[in-house]
Backbone and ligand atoms as CSV (ligand in chain L), in Angstrom:
chain,resi,resn,atom,element,x,y,z
A,1,MET,N,N,38.575,-26.300,132.867
A,1,MET,CA,C,38.655,-25.050,132.123
A,1,MET,C,C,38.544,-25.322,130.616
A,2,ILE,N,N,37.754,-24.502,129.938
A,2,ILE,CA,C,37.597,-24.673,128.490
A,2,ILE,C,C,38.232,-23.484,127.783
A,3,ARG,N,N,38.983,-23.755,126.732
A,3,ARG,CA,C,39.634,-22.659,125.993
A,3,ARG,C,C,39.680,-23.002,124.514
A,4,VAL,N,N,39.741,-21.939,123.710
A,4,VAL,CA,C,39.974,-22.083,122.274
A,4,VAL,C,C,41.477,-22.132,122.076
A,5,VAL,N,N,41.952,-23.124,121.326
A,5,VAL,CA,C,43.396,-23.269,121.090
A,5,VAL,C,C,43.892,-22.094,120.239
A,6,GLU,N,N,44.940,-21.443,120.741
A,6,GLU,CA,C,45.522,-20.290,120.046
A,6,GLU,C,C,46.502,-20.773,118.971
A,7,PRO,N,N,46.751,-19.933,117.948
A,7,PRO,CA,C,47.628,-20.371,116.850
A,7,PRO,C,C,49.106,-20.335,117.218
A,8,GLN,N,N,49.493,-21.152,118.171
A,8,GLN,CA,C,50.916,-21.251,118.531
A,8,GLN,C,C,51.208,-22.708,118.929
A,9,ALA,N,N,52.490,-23.055,118.887
A,9,ALA,CA,C,52.877,-24.434,119.187
A,9,ALA,C,C,52.549,-24.771,120.639
A,10,GLU,N,N,51.950,-25.917,120.848
A,10,GLU,CA,C,51.628,-26.375,122.207
A,10,GLU,C,C,52.104,-27.812,122.337
A,11,PRO,N,N,53.319,-28.007,122.834
A,11,PRO,CA,C,53.836,-29.364,122.954
A,11,PRO,C,C,52.901,-30.203,123.826
A,12,GLY,N,N,52.622,-31.400,123.381
A,12,GLY,CA,C,51.818,-32.298,124.196
A,12,GLY,C,C,50.334,-32.232,123.937
A,13,LEU,N,N,49.884,-31.172,123.239
A,13,LEU,CA,C,48.432,-31.054,123.042
A,13,LEU,C,C,47.896,-32.189,122.171
A,14,ALA,N,N,48.591,-32.496,121.057
A,14,ALA,CA,C,48.121,-33.558,120.163
A,14,ALA,C,C,48.079,-34.893,120.904
A,15,SER,N,N,49.043,-35.103,121.771
A,15,SER,CA,C,49.076,-36.361,122.523
A,15,SER,C,C,47.903,-36.447,123.504
A,16,GLY,N,N,47.614,-35.338,124.182
A,16,GLY,CA,C,46.476,-35.319,125.108
A,16,GLY,C,C,45.157,-35.524,124.390
A,17,LEU,N,N,45.011,-34.905,123.227
A,17,LEU,CA,C,43.790,-35.087,122.434
A,17,LEU,C,C,43.695,-36.523,121.924
A,18,ALA,N,N,44.855,-37.119,121.585
A,18,ALA,CA,C,44.876,-38.511,121.124
A,18,ALA,C,C,44.391,-39.452,122.233
A,19,ASP,N,N,44.779,-39.167,123.470
A,19,ASP,CA,C,44.295,-39.981,124.599
A,19,ASP,C,C,42.768,-40.007,124.623
A,20,VAL,N,N,42.165,-38.833,124.424
A,20,VAL,CA,C,40.703,-38.727,124.473
A,20,VAL,C,C,40.072,-39.502,123.312
A,21,LEU,N,N,40.628,-39.327,122.101
A,21,LEU,CA,C,40.060,-39.998,120.925
A,21,LEU,C,C,40.178,-41.522,121.046
A,22,VAL,N,N,41.340,-41.995,121.472
A,22,VAL,CA,C,41.531,-43.451,121.624
A,22,VAL,C,C,40.537,-43.994,122.650
A,23,ASP,N,N,40.362,-43.255,123.749
A,23,ASP,CA,C,39.425,-43.706,124.783
A,23,ASP,C,C,37.994,-43.761,124.239
A,24,CYS,N,N,37.594,-42.762,123.449
A,24,CYS,CA,C,36.234,-42.759,122.902
A,24,CYS,C,C,36.029,-43.924,121.936
A,25,VAL,N,N,37.038,-44.194,121.087
A,25,VAL,CA,C,36.920,-45.315,120.135
A,25,VAL,C,C,36.859,-46.639,120.895
A,26,GLU,N,N,37.717,-46.775,121.912
A,26,GLU,CA,C,37.685,-48.015,122.724
A,26,GLU,C,C,36.343,-48.164,123.424
A,27,GLY,N,N,35.708,-47.032,123.727
A,27,GLY,CA,C,34.399,-47.063,124.383
A,27,GLY,C,C,33.250,-47.302,123.415
A,28,GLY,N,N,33.562,-47.440,122.101
A,28,GLY,CA,C,32.528,-47.813,121.140
A,28,GLY,C,C,31.893,-46.653,120.402
A,29,ALA,N,N,32.487,-45.437,120.497
A,29,ALA,CA,C,31.879,-44.285,119.827
A,29,ALA,C,C,32.194,-44.295,118.334
A,30,SER,N,N,31.191,-43.932,117.529
A,30,SER,CA,C,31.374,-43.844,116.079
A,30,SER,C,C,31.844,-42.431,115.749
A,31,VAL,N,N,33.176,-42.264,115.701
A,31,VAL,CA,C,33.763,-40.930,115.512
A,31,VAL,C,C,34.860,-40.983,114.445
A,32,SER,N,N,34.522,-41.562,113.295
A,32,SER,CA,C,35.364,-41.629,112.086
A,32,SER,C,C,36.356,-42.780,112.068
A,33,PHE,N,N,36.754,-43.329,113.218
A,33,PHE,CA,C,37.819,-44.322,113.271
A,33,PHE,C,C,37.301,-45.697,113.680
A,34,MET,N,N,37.974,-46.718,113.120
A,34,MET,CA,C,37.693,-48.095,113.524
A,34,MET,C,C,38.673,-48.503,114.628
A,35,ALA,N,N,38.271,-49.454,115.450
A,35,ALA,CA,C,39.134,-50.016,116.489
A,35,ALA,C,C,39.935,-51.183,115.898
A,36,PRO,N,N,41.159,-51.405,116.373
A,36,PRO,CA,C,41.841,-50.604,117.396
A,36,PRO,C,C,42.489,-49.378,116.769
A,37,LEU,N,N,42.426,-48.256,117.478
A,37,LEU,CA,C,43.069,-47.019,117.024
A,37,LEU,C,C,44.323,-46.819,117.873
A,38,SER,N,N,45.485,-46.797,117.193
A,38,SER,CA,C,46.723,-46.618,117.957
A,38,SER,C,C,46.858,-45.154,118.375
A,39,HIS,N,N,47.569,-44.950,119.473
A,39,HIS,CA,C,47.814,-43.586,119.954
A,39,HIS,C,C,48.588,-42.801,118.904
A,40,ALA,N,N,49.544,-43.463,118.223
A,40,ALA,CA,C,50.358,-42.767,117.224
A,40,ALA,C,C,49.484,-42.261,116.075
A,41,ARG,N,N,48.550,-43.105,115.619
A,41,ARG,CA,C,47.685,-42.698,114.503
A,41,ARG,C,C,46.746,-41.567,114.937
A,42,ALA,N,N,46.236,-41.684,116.156
A,42,ALA,CA,C,45.356,-40.624,116.668
A,42,ALA,C,C,46.125,-39.312,116.790
A,43,ARG,N,N,47.395,-39.390,117.187
A,43,ARG,CA,C,48.196,-38.175,117.346
A,43,ARG,C,C,48.416,-37.494,115.981
A,44,VAL,N,N,48.663,-38.303,114.957
A,44,VAL,CA,C,48.829,-37.734,113.611
A,44,VAL,C,C,47.545,-37.004,113.187
A,45,PHE,N,N,46.393,-37.614,113.489
A,45,PHE,CA,C,45.113,-36.970,113.181
A,45,PHE,C,C,45.037,-35.601,113.856
A,46,TRP,N,N,45.378,-35.553,115.159
A,46,TRP,CA,C,45.236,-34.292,115.896
A,46,TRP,C,C,46.272,-33.261,115.467
A,47,GLU,N,N,47.444,-33.730,115.057
A,47,GLU,CA,C,48.443,-32.767,114.556
A,47,GLU,C,C,47.888,-32.055,113.319
A,48,GLY,N,N,47.164,-32.812,112.477
A,48,GLY,CA,C,46.531,-32.206,111.303
A,48,GLY,C,C,45.438,-31.220,111.697
A,49,VAL,N,N,44.662,-31.584,112.718
A,49,VAL,CA,C,43.596,-30.692,113.184
A,49,VAL,C,C,44.199,-29.400,113.756
A,50,ILE,N,N,45.262,-29.541,114.537
A,50,ILE,CA,C,45.898,-28.358,115.148
A,50,ILE,C,C,46.476,-27.459,114.059
A,51,ASP,N,N,47.114,-28.050,113.049
A,51,ASP,CA,C,47.637,-27.253,111.929
A,51,ASP,C,C,46.498,-26.510,111.227
A,52,SER,N,N,45.389,-27.206,111.025
A,52,SER,CA,C,44.232,-26.604,110.363
A,52,SER,C,C,43.685,-25.444,111.198
A,53,ALA,N,N,43.653,-25.627,112.529
A,53,ALA,CA,C,43.186,-24.542,113.419
A,53,ALA,C,C,44.127,-23.346,113.328
A,54,ARG,N,N,45.420,-23.619,113.240
A,54,ARG,CA,C,46.397,-22.520,113.129
A,54,ARG,C,C,46.209,-21.739,111.834
A,55,ARG,N,N,45.733,-22.444,110.787
A,55,ARG,CA,C,45.491,-21.769,109.501
A,55,ARG,C,C,44.151,-21.027,109.507
A,56,GLY,N,N,43.406,-21.149,110.604
A,56,GLY,CA,C,42.133,-20.454,110.712
A,56,GLY,C,C,40.984,-21.178,110.047
A,57,GLU,N,N,41.198,-22.456,109.688
A,57,GLU,CA,C,40.147,-23.206,109.000
A,57,GLU,C,C,39.112,-23.764,109.963
A,58,ARG,N,N,39.457,-23.822,111.235
A,58,ARG,CA,C,38.539,-24.354,112.239
A,58,ARG,C,C,38.885,-23.796,113.598
A,59,LEU,N,N,37.883,-23.815,114.489
A,59,LEU,CA,C,38.111,-23.503,115.897
A,59,LEU,C,C,38.276,-24.829,116.618
A,60,LEU,N,N,39.301,-24.926,117.436
A,60,LEU,CA,C,39.531,-26.136,118.228
A,60,LEU,C,C,39.429,-25.748,119.692
A,61,LEU,N,N,38.499,-26.388,120.393
A,61,LEU,CA,C,38.317,-26.107,121.814
A,61,LEU,C,C,38.740,-27.324,122.622
A,62,VAL,N,N,39.368,-27.065,123.754
A,62,VAL,CA,C,39.746,-28.162,124.636
A,62,VAL,C,C,39.287,-27.853,126.050
A,63,ALA,N,N,38.894,-28.918,126.759
A,63,ALA,CA,C,38.565,-28.832,128.184
A,63,ALA,C,C,39.662,-29.576,128.933
A,64,GLU,N,N,40.236,-28.920,129.928
A,64,GLU,CA,C,41.371,-29.504,130.647
A,64,GLU,C,C,41.131,-29.461,132.147
A,65,ASP,N,N,41.722,-30.433,132.818
A,65,ASP,CA,C,41.799,-30.376,134.279
A,65,ASP,C,C,43.241,-30.680,134.673
A,66,GLU,N,N,43.473,-30.933,135.942
A,66,GLU,CA,C,44.849,-31.127,136.392
A,66,GLU,C,C,45.483,-32.379,135.775
A,67,ALA,N,N,44.662,-33.325,135.286
A,67,ALA,CA,C,45.192,-34.551,134.672
A,67,ALA,C,C,45.434,-34.390,133.172
A,68,GLY,N,N,45.075,-33.243,132.604
A,68,GLY,CA,C,45.304,-33.025,131.172
A,68,GLY,C,C,44.015,-32.797,130.407
A,69,VAL,N,N,44.046,-33.132,129.109
A,69,VAL,CA,C,42.867,-32.895,128.254
A,69,VAL,C,C,41.780,-33.897,128.640
A,70,MET,N,N,40.577,-33.380,128.913
A,70,MET,CA,C,39.470,-34.297,129.224
A,70,MET,C,C,38.393,-34.267,128.149
A,71,GLY,N,N,38.404,-33.240,127.280
A,71,GLY,CA,C,37.396,-33.201,126.232
A,71,GLY,C,C,37.742,-32.176,125.171
A,72,THR,N,N,37.001,-32.248,124.073
A,72,THR,CA,C,37.290,-31.358,122.940
A,72,THR,C,C,36.083,-31.265,122.020
A,73,VAL,N,N,36.057,-30.181,121.221
A,73,VAL,CA,C,35.080,-30.052,120.141
A,73,VAL,C,C,35.661,-29.078,119.115
A,74,GLN,N,N,35.183,-29.189,117.866
A,74,GLN,CA,C,35.663,-28.295,116.804
A,74,GLN,C,C,34.491,-27.616,116.102
A,75,VAL,N,N,34.761,-26.431,115.579
A,75,VAL,CA,C,33.832,-25.783,114.654
A,75,VAL,C,C,34.600,-25.556,113.358
A,76,VAL,N,N,34.211,-26.263,112.304
A,76,VAL,CA,C,34.876,-26.120,111.007
A,76,VAL,C,C,34.347,-24.852,110.334
A,77,LEU,N,N,35.283,-23.962,109.976
A,77,LEU,CA,C,34.920,-22.673,109.369
A,77,LEU,C,C,35.209,-22.638,107.876
A,78,ASP,N,N,36.033,-23.586,107.426
A,78,ASP,CA,C,36.517,-23.613,106.047
A,78,ASP,C,C,35.454,-24.228,105.135
A,79,LEU,N,N,34.462,-23.421,104.780
A,79,LEU,CA,C,33.330,-23.897,103.996
A,79,LEU,C,C,33.286,-23.143,102.666
A,80,PRO,N,N,32.462,-23.590,101.715
A,80,PRO,CA,C,32.407,-22.914,100.416
A,80,PRO,C,C,32.087,-21.425,100.558
A,81,GLU,N,N,32.499,-20.655,99.566
A,81,GLU,CA,C,32.404,-19.192,99.689
A,81,GLU,C,C,30.969,-18.692,99.756
A,82,ASN,N,N,30.003,-19.552,99.395
A,82,ASN,CA,C,28.608,-19.101,99.517
A,82,ASN,C,C,28.013,-19.435,100.885
A,83,GLN,N,N,28.876,-19.925,101.828
A,83,GLN,CA,C,28.387,-20.229,103.184
A,83,GLN,C,C,29.299,-19.596,104.244
A,84,PRO,N,N,29.583,-18.305,104.109
A,84,PRO,CA,C,30.521,-17.671,105.039
A,84,PRO,C,C,29.934,-17.492,106.434
A,85,HIS,N,N,28.634,-17.671,106.565
A,85,HIS,CA,C,27.941,-17.446,107.846
A,85,HIS,C,C,27.799,-18.746,108.638
A,86,ARG,N,N,28.261,-19.880,108.070
A,86,ARG,CA,C,27.952,-21.186,108.627
A,86,ARG,C,C,29.190,-21.836,109.239
A,87,GLY,N,N,28.966,-22.752,110.200
A,87,GLY,CA,C,30.035,-23.577,110.745
A,87,GLY,C,C,29.536,-24.998,110.932
A,88,ASP,N,N,30.451,-25.961,110.799
A,88,ASP,CA,C,30.118,-27.370,111.053
A,88,ASP,C,C,30.752,-27.789,112.380
A,89,VAL,N,N,29.928,-28.241,113.309
A,89,VAL,CA,C,30.457,-28.718,114.592
A,89,VAL,C,C,30.881,-30.179,114.429
A,90,ALA,N,N,32.067,-30.500,114.936
A,90,ALA,CA,C,32.609,-31.849,114.742
A,90,ALA,C,C,33.341,-32.325,115.986
A,91,LYS,N,N,33.353,-33.644,116.151
A,91,LYS,CA,C,34.199,-34.313,117.157
A,91,LYS,C,C,34.050,-33.751,118.562
A,92,LEU,N,N,32.801,-33.765,119.061
A,92,LEU,CA,C,32.588,-33.516,120.494
A,92,LEU,C,C,32.962,-34.806,121.215
A,93,LEU,N,N,34.042,-34.767,121.969
A,93,LEU,CA,C,34.579,-35.966,122.623
A,93,LEU,C,C,34.913,-35.655,124.068
A,94,VAL,N,N,34.477,-36.505,124.985
A,94,VAL,CA,C,34.872,-36.381,126.391
A,94,VAL,C,C,35.408,-37.733,126.845
A,95,HIS,N,N,36.587,-37.726,127.431
A,95,HIS,CA,C,37.196,-38.959,127.963
A,95,HIS,C,C,36.238,-39.588,128.989
A,96,ARG,N,N,36.205,-40.904,129.013
A,96,ARG,CA,C,35.261,-41.573,129.922
A,96,ARG,C,C,35.504,-41.207,131.378
A,97,ARG,N,N,36.755,-40.835,131.706
A,97,ARG,CA,C,37.045,-40.493,133.102
A,97,ARG,C,C,36.333,-39.210,133.554
A,98,ALA,N,N,35.876,-38.396,132.556
A,98,ALA,CA,C,35.328,-37.080,132.893
A,98,ALA,C,C,33.859,-36.919,132.496
A,99,ARG,N,N,33.206,-38.007,132.117
A,99,ARG,CA,C,31.825,-37.891,131.619
A,99,ARG,C,C,30.813,-37.693,132.755
A,100,GLY,N,N,29.646,-37.177,132.384
A,100,GLY,CA,C,28.548,-37.031,133.338
A,100,GLY,C,C,28.764,-35.930,134.353
A,101,ARG,N,N,29.636,-34.966,134.001
A,101,ARG,CA,C,29.908,-33.831,134.899
A,101,ARG,C,C,29.643,-32.509,134.195
A,102,GLY,N,N,29.038,-32.567,133.041
A,102,GLY,CA,C,28.713,-31.329,132.345
A,102,GLY,C,C,29.802,-30.816,131.416
A,103,VAL,N,N,30.867,-31.601,131.191
A,103,VAL,CA,C,31.958,-31.143,130.322
A,103,VAL,C,C,31.464,-31.024,128.877
A,104,GLY,N,N,30.725,-32.031,128.413
A,104,GLY,CA,C,30.224,-32.003,127.034
A,104,GLY,C,C,29.321,-30.795,126.799
A,105,LEU,N,N,28.421,-30.532,127.731
A,105,LEU,CA,C,27.515,-29.379,127.625
A,105,LEU,C,C,28.320,-28.078,127.614
A,106,ALA,N,N,29.295,-27.976,128.509
A,106,ALA,CA,C,30.102,-26.751,128.585
A,106,ALA,C,C,30.917,-26.552,127.307
A,107,LEU,N,N,31.447,-27.632,126.743
A,107,LEU,CA,C,32.192,-27.525,125.491
A,107,LEU,C,C,31.288,-27.000,124.376
A,108,MET,N,N,30.072,-27.522,124.309
A,108,MET,CA,C,29.159,-27.069,123.251
A,108,MET,C,C,28.763,-25.608,123.440
A,109,ARG,N,N,28.539,-25.213,124.689
A,109,ARG,CA,C,28.222,-23.785,124.939
A,109,ARG,C,C,29.391,-22.915,124.472
A,110,ALA,N,N,30.605,-23.344,124.823
A,110,ALA,CA,C,31.796,-22.574,124.451
A,110,ALA,C,C,31.982,-22.557,122.937
A,111,ALA,N,N,31.671,-23.682,122.279
A,111,ALA,CA,C,31.800,-23.748,120.816
A,111,ALA,C,C,30.819,-22.779,120.153
A,112,GLU,N,N,29.602,-22.728,120.668
A,112,GLU,CA,C,28.620,-21.795,120.118
A,112,GLU,C,C,29.091,-20.354,120.306
A,113,ASP,N,N,29.605,-20.045,121.500
A,113,ASP,CA,C,30.089,-18.679,121.772
A,113,ASP,C,C,31.242,-18.328,120.835
A,114,ALA,N,N,32.164,-19.288,120.642
A,114,ALA,CA,C,33.333,-19.030,119.795
A,114,ALA,C,C,32.904,-18.858,118.337
A,115,ALA,N,N,31.931,-19.652,117.901
A,115,ALA,CA,C,31.439,-19.533,116.519
A,115,ALA,C,C,30.771,-18.175,116.313
A,116,ARG,N,N,29.991,-17.769,117.306
A,116,ARG,CA,C,29.331,-16.448,117.250
A,116,ARG,C,C,30.383,-15.342,117.167
A,117,ALA,N,N,31.403,-15.463,118.005
A,117,ALA,CA,C,32.474,-14.449,118.008
A,117,ALA,C,C,33.213,-14.421,116.670
A,118,ALA,N,N,33.218,-15.564,115.972
A,118,ALA,CA,C,33.873,-15.632,114.652
A,118,ALA,C,C,32.914,-15.187,113.536
A,119,GLY,N,N,31.726,-14.705,113.925
A,119,GLY,CA,C,30.795,-14.159,112.941
A,119,GLY,C,C,29.869,-15.181,112.309
A,120,ARG,N,N,29.832,-16.391,112.865
A,120,ARG,CA,C,28.966,-17.427,112.289
A,120,ARG,C,C,27.566,-17.339,112.908
A,121,THR,N,N,26.553,-17.534,112.090
A,121,THR,CA,C,25.178,-17.413,112.578
A,121,THR,C,C,24.382,-18.708,112.424
A,122,LEU,N,N,24.983,-19.720,111.786
A,122,LEU,CA,C,24.284,-20.998,111.606
A,122,LEU,C,C,25.267,-22.147,111.803
A,123,LEU,N,N,24.895,-23.081,112.673
A,123,LEU,CA,C,25.741,-24.252,112.918
A,123,LEU,C,C,24.986,-25.520,112.546
A,124,VAL,N,N,25.731,-26.501,112.032
A,124,VAL,CA,C,25.161,-27.785,111.607
A,124,VAL,C,C,26.026,-28.897,112.181
A,125,LEU,N,N,25.408,-30.018,112.512
A,125,LEU,CA,C,26.183,-31.189,112.959
A,125,LEU,C,C,25.365,-32.443,112.738
A,126,ASP,N,N,26.036,-33.580,112.826
A,126,ASP,CA,C,25.321,-34.853,112.898
A,126,ASP,C,C,26.010,-35.720,113.936
A,127,THR,N,N,25.204,-36.603,114.540
A,127,THR,CA,C,25.750,-37.435,115.613
A,127,THR,C,C,25.118,-38.813,115.633
A,128,ALA,N,N,25.950,-39.789,116.009
A,128,ALA,CA,C,25.457,-41.146,116.228
A,128,ALA,C,C,25.236,-41.399,117.714
A,129,SER,N,N,25.514,-40.388,118.541
A,129,SER,CA,C,25.499,-40.586,119.997
A,129,SER,C,C,24.202,-40.077,120.621
A,130,ILE,N,N,23.527,-40.948,121.342
A,130,ILE,CA,C,22.288,-40.560,122.037
A,130,ILE,C,C,22.607,-39.543,123.138
A,131,GLU,N,N,23.755,-39.740,123.804
A,131,GLU,CA,C,24.152,-38.814,124.875
A,131,GLU,C,C,24.397,-37.415,124.300
A,132,ALA,N,N,25.097,-37.384,123.157
A,132,ALA,CA,C,25.373,-36.086,122.530
A,132,ALA,C,C,24.069,-35.442,122.061
A,133,ALA,N,N,23.168,-36.237,121.502
A,133,ALA,CA,C,21.901,-35.689,121.005
A,133,ALA,C,C,21.130,-35.016,122.133
A,134,ARG,N,N,21.212,-35.581,123.343
A,134,ARG,CA,C,20.514,-34.949,124.480
A,134,ARG,C,C,21.117,-33.581,124.793
A,135,ILE,N,N,22.441,-33.474,124.669
A,135,ILE,CA,C,23.098,-32.181,124.899
A,135,ILE,C,C,22.608,-31.159,123.870
A,136,TYR,N,N,22.565,-31.551,122.584
A,136,TYR,CA,C,22.167,-30.608,121.535
A,136,TYR,C,C,20.715,-30.157,121.746
A,137,THR,N,N,19.850,-31.103,122.100
A,137,THR,CA,C,18.448,-30.757,122.331
A,137,THR,C,C,18.333,-29.782,123.500
A,138,ARG,N,N,19.110,-30.048,124.557
A,138,ARG,CA,C,19.072,-29.181,125.744
A,138,ARG,C,C,19.514,-27.758,125.383
A,139,LEU,N,N,20.416,-27.639,124.421
A,139,LEU,CA,C,20.923,-26.317,124.028
A,139,LEU,C,C,20.074,-25.668,122.924
A,140,GLY,N,N,18.948,-26.293,122.601
A,140,GLY,CA,C,18.032,-25.662,121.662
A,140,GLY,C,C,18.292,-25.944,120.193
A,141,TRP,N,N,19.104,-26.961,119.900
A,141,TRP,CA,C,19.329,-27.329,118.494
A,141,TRP,C,C,18.056,-27.974,117.938
A,142,GLU,N,N,17.818,-27.754,116.639
A,142,GLU,CA,C,16.680,-28.367,115.943
A,142,GLU,C,C,17.108,-29.713,115.376
A,143,ARG,N,N,16.322,-30.750,115.686
A,143,ARG,CA,C,16.618,-32.093,115.183
A,143,ARG,C,C,15.940,-32.254,113.829
A,144,LEU,N,N,16.715,-32.636,112.794
A,144,LEU,CA,C,16.170,-32.708,111.442
A,144,LEU,C,C,15.683,-34.091,111.070
A,145,GLY,N,N,16.458,-35.105,111.404
A,145,GLY,CA,C,16.067,-36.456,111.009
A,145,GLY,C,C,17.248,-37.399,111.056
A,146,VAL,N,N,16.967,-38.648,110.746
A,146,VAL,CA,C,17.940,-39.722,110.936
A,146,VAL,C,C,18.251,-40.391,109.604
A,147,ILE,N,N,19.527,-40.633,109.344
A,147,ILE,CA,C,19.935,-41.461,108.206
A,147,ILE,C,C,20.389,-42.806,108.754
A,148,PRO,N,N,19.673,-43.883,108.399
A,148,PRO,CA,C,20.068,-45.205,108.902
A,148,PRO,C,C,21.363,-45.683,108.236
A,149,ASN,N,N,22.068,-46.544,108.932
A,149,ASN,CA,C,23.263,-47.205,108.370
A,149,ASN,C,C,24.275,-46.208,107.802
A,150,PHE,N,N,24.461,-45.099,108.478
A,150,PHE,CA,C,25.292,-44.021,107.963
A,150,PHE,C,C,26.771,-44.354,108.057
A,151,ALA,N,N,27.163,-44.984,109.180
A,151,ALA,CA,C,28.595,-45.248,109.417
A,151,ALA,C,C,28.731,-46.565,110.157
A,152,LEU,N,N,29.991,-46.966,110.301
A,152,LEU,CA,C,30.266,-48.179,111.082
A,152,LEU,C,C,30.616,-47.816,112.516
A,153,LEU,N,N,30.239,-48.660,113.434
A,153,LEU,CA,C,30.729,-48.561,114.809
A,153,LEU,C,C,32.168,-49.085,114.825
A,154,PRO,N,N,32.969,-48.667,115.797
A,154,PRO,CA,C,34.401,-49.017,115.748
A,154,PRO,C,C,34.693,-50.511,115.810
A,155,PHE,N,N,33.770,-51.274,116.385
A,155,PHE,CA,C,33.980,-52.730,116.454
A,155,PHE,C,C,33.089,-53.457,115.452
A,156,GLY,N,N,32.516,-52.699,114.500
A,156,GLY,CA,C,31.701,-53.300,113.454
A,156,GLY,C,C,30.220,-53.112,113.682
A,157,GLY,N,N,29.455,-53.201,112.592
A,157,GLY,CA,C,28.012,-52.991,112.645
A,157,GLY,C,C,27.697,-51.538,112.322
A,158,TYR,N,N,26.583,-51.336,111.619
A,158,TYR,CA,C,26.209,-49.986,111.205
A,158,TYR,C,C,25.548,-49.222,112.342
A,159,CYS,N,N,25.659,-47.892,112.254
A,159,CYS,CA,C,24.876,-47.040,113.156
A,159,CYS,C,C,24.263,-45.906,112.348
A,160,ALA,N,N,23.171,-45.372,112.885
A,160,ALA,CA,C,22.471,-44.263,112.235
A,160,ALA,C,C,23.101,-42.948,112.678
A,161,THR,N,N,22.824,-41.882,111.918
A,161,THR,CA,C,23.238,-40.557,112.379
A,161,THR,C,C,22.037,-39.630,112.330
A,162,THR,N,N,22.010,-38.687,113.270
A,162,THR,CA,C,20.927,-37.712,113.350
A,162,THR,C,C,21.490,-36.324,113.076
A,163,PHE,N,N,20.832,-35.586,112.179
A,163,PHE,CA,C,21.298,-34.241,111.832
A,163,PHE,C,C,20.582,-33.184,112.677
A,164,PHE,N,N,21.343,-32.169,113.066
A,164,PHE,CA,C,20.821,-31.042,113.856
A,164,PHE,C,C,21.339,-29.736,113.263
A,165,TYR,N,N,20.596,-28.645,113.498
A,165,TYR,CA,C,21.139,-27.311,113.200
A,165,TYR,C,C,20.719,-26.349,114.291
A,166,LYS,N,N,21.454,-25.249,114.385
A,166,LYS,CA,C,21.080,-24.206,115.327
A,166,LYS,C,C,21.399,-22.848,114.723
A,167,ALA,N,N,20.412,-21.966,114.697
A,167,ALA,CA,C,20.640,-20.577,114.294
A,167,ALA,C,C,21.089,-19.829,115.531
A,168,LEU,N,N,22.262,-19.197,115.450
A,168,LEU,CA,C,22.799,-18.490,116.605
A,168,LEU,C,C,22.191,-17.094,116.670
A,169,ALA,N,N,21.751,-16.730,117.859
A,169,ALA,CA,C,21.137,-15.400,118.029
A,169,ALA,C,C,22.220,-14.333,117.947
L,1,COA,C1,C,28.563,-37.297,124.136
L,1,COA,C2,C,29.615,-36.935,125.157
L,1,COA,C3,C,30.559,-35.912,124.541
L,1,COA,C4,C,28.934,-36.307,126.389
L,1,COA,O1,O,29.951,-35.817,127.270
L,1,COA,P1,P,29.665,-35.571,128.834
L,1,COA,O2,O,30.742,-34.684,129.335
L,1,COA,O3,O,29.456,-36.851,129.537
L,1,COA,O4,O,28.301,-34.746,128.767
L,1,COA,P2,P,27.561,-34.032,129.976
L,1,COA,O5,O,28.207,-34.394,131.269
L,1,COA,O6,O,27.443,-32.571,129.642
L,1,COA,O7,O,26.121,-34.666,129.875
L,1,COA,C5,C,25.968,-36.056,130.029
L,1,COA,C6,C,24.937,-36.364,131.120
L,1,COA,O8,O,25.494,-36.047,132.374
L,1,COA,C7,C,24.552,-35.264,133.112
L,1,COA,N1,N,25.287,-34.380,134.025
L,1,COA,C8,C,25.904,-33.230,133.705
L,1,COA,N2,N,26.466,-32.695,134.803
L,1,COA,C9,C,26.191,-33.539,135.806
L,1,COA,C10,C,26.503,-33.537,137.181
L,1,COA,N3,N,27.219,-32.558,137.737
L,1,COA,N4,N,26.068,-34.571,137.933
L,1,COA,C11,C,25.358,-35.559,137.388
L,1,COA,N5,N,25.033,-35.620,136.075
L,1,COA,C12,C,25.443,-34.626,135.311
L,1,COA,C13,C,23.819,-34.503,132.056
L,1,COA,O9,O,22.562,-34.042,132.534
L,1,COA,C14,C,23.672,-35.558,131.017
L,1,COA,O10,O,22.629,-36.450,131.346
L,1,COA,P3,P,21.573,-36.955,130.254
L,1,COA,O11,O,22.347,-37.485,129.096
L,1,COA,O12,O,20.813,-38.004,130.971
L,1,COA,O13,O,20.762,-35.788,129.882
L,1,COA,C15,C,30.411,-38.186,125.632
L,1,COA,O14,O,29.497,-39.161,126.048
L,1,COA,C16,C,31.312,-38.758,124.563
L,1,COA,O15,O,32.440,-38.300,124.381
L,1,COA,N6,N,30.834,-39.802,123.855
L,1,COA,C17,C,31.677,-40.504,122.898
L,1,COA,C18,C,31.998,-39.669,121.701
L,1,COA,C19,C,30.772,-39.314,120.917
L,1,COA,O16,O,30.011,-40.158,120.503
L,1,COA,N7,N,30.625,-37.992,120.681
L,1,COA,C20,C,29.552,-37.455,119.903
L,1,COA,C21,C,30.087,-37.058,118.590
L,1,COA,S1,S,28.893,-36.021,117.759
């Protein structure tokens, strides 16, 4: 099940999201953090994200099953005043236990719907993940180009990032 996190306290949510982030970093994903990423540090990161979502600065979506959080994505809404129609998609993450079942695609569809409902008509993102890029292409995102050596991989070495945008109908 995929849902947008509501602005109320949810005990355990930051911890469940931290499980997903730690798993992605251990799996070698370039998602802002270097390895090793402790669960405590990841939880602090997510507590900040949840607070930001409560302030209305971003939409936070989570995908859950009976074992807990299996994936997440965000749409950042807190942009300069001359870009009120735009959102930045960030941190599409699916735990390795739940990959290859359409969770990532469903999260992105839900993120687009939530952004549209929030009045946004243009979304932008960048990704170092070939798997994620296939999802964006499948959903009709326009691929802009690649910046080499954009970030570090969690265990070292540079990776490129590819920028995409999508105009929401
Ligand atoms: C990128 C990422 C989010 C994709 O998540 P996912 O849930 O595995 O994505 P999906 O299941 O929707 O799609 C993955 C593949 O599974 C396939 N798939 C989807 N449902 C399926 C099913 N029921 N049976 C078999 N295959 C299926 C999709 O067709 C897709 O295949 P393709 O890549 O060959 O086209 C995940 O790999 C991840 O978290 N990576 C690490 C973090 C990262 O780098 N994120 C990107 C940040 S921008």
